[in-house]
N, C-alpha and C positions, 0 to 999 in steps of 0.2 A: 280542620277542616274543614269551606264551605260553602253554603246552600248561594245558588245561583242563580237569581229570576230576570231571565231572557225576556220582553216583550217586544216582537215586531211582528215584522205581515207578515200574511198569513203565507202569500205566491211562495218567501225569500224560506217559509219550512225548513225543504231541503234538503237548499242550498248545505244551512247552515249545519244539520242532524248530521251528514255528510261530511262539513266539513268538522263536526266532532269525533264523530269517528272513522276520520282520519287519523285525531291524535289519542285515542285511547280510550276515547268516553259512549264504556258502553248502553250507559244507564240517562234517565231523565223522566220528567213527569211536563204532558201539553195536554197544556185546557185553550177553549176557541174562549178569548174575551170579548168587550167591547169596549170600548175608551176613546181621549181622547186626549189630549194636549195641546200648546198653541195651535194644529192647524184648525180649533174650533167646527169638529165636523166639515161641508160640505152640504153646500142646496143642490139637489137635483126633481128632473124636472116629470110626471109622469103624468098622463091623459091632461097634457096640458092647464096643469096648478104644480108653480114651486115647493118645496115644501125643504123642510130645512133636516137633515142627518146629524143628529149630535152625536150622536156614538158609531165611533168606525171597528168596520171589524177589526181584529187579530188576535194573535197567538201569542202566550205565554208560556213558556216552558220553564220548568225547574229540576234544578242540576245539585246534586252534591257530587263534589271533586277534595279533592285533599288538597293541601295546600298551595304544596308544587307545581300546582294546575293548574291553577289556578288562575297569572295571570295567560296562560299558553287557553286557556279557552278562553278569557273573554275577547283575544284578539278570534279569535278560531269566528267567534256568532261577530265580534262588531265588521272585519272583511265580508265574510257575505250574507250578513246581514244590510250592510251599506245600498242605499239611491242616492244618497244625494242629494232629491226630500226630504220635504216638511215630514216626518210622521213615520222615518224609519227606527222608531224604540227608544226603550232605554234597558240599560242592563242597572241587578240590583247585587249587593253582596254582603249576606249574612253572615254569621262564625256561625257553625252546626259544629254542638255540642255533646251529640252523641247519635248513632245510626246503628239501629241493633234488626238483622237481616232475622224474620220473625222465622222463614224454614227452617232456621242453623243456628238460631241463635248468634253467629258471628255479630265480633258489634264494630264500633269507628271504621278505619279507615277497609280490612276485614269484610266489610260489610256494601260495601262502596258498588 
């Protein structure tokens, strides 16, 4: 099993969620986060004063999938989160050693 973390632009969340549902991914955790990468934020104008916005709003998705669904999940995220502009995001893949559903006690792939 793998844990996939994807950091994407907020307006792409619904497209990515629907694409993942289409391939059978039914569970995920989503958090609103802020950060920056190479774009280093941007400047904005407020009441005539220019100021730097260092941390940009992003969405972080966490998904646990069986090993045989990892590539399909990654492909769906890339296809539907891509805009071609800086700040599209990143995907991180980690090993998930053990998963337990608290309600039933099911473990690993049965608990996903």
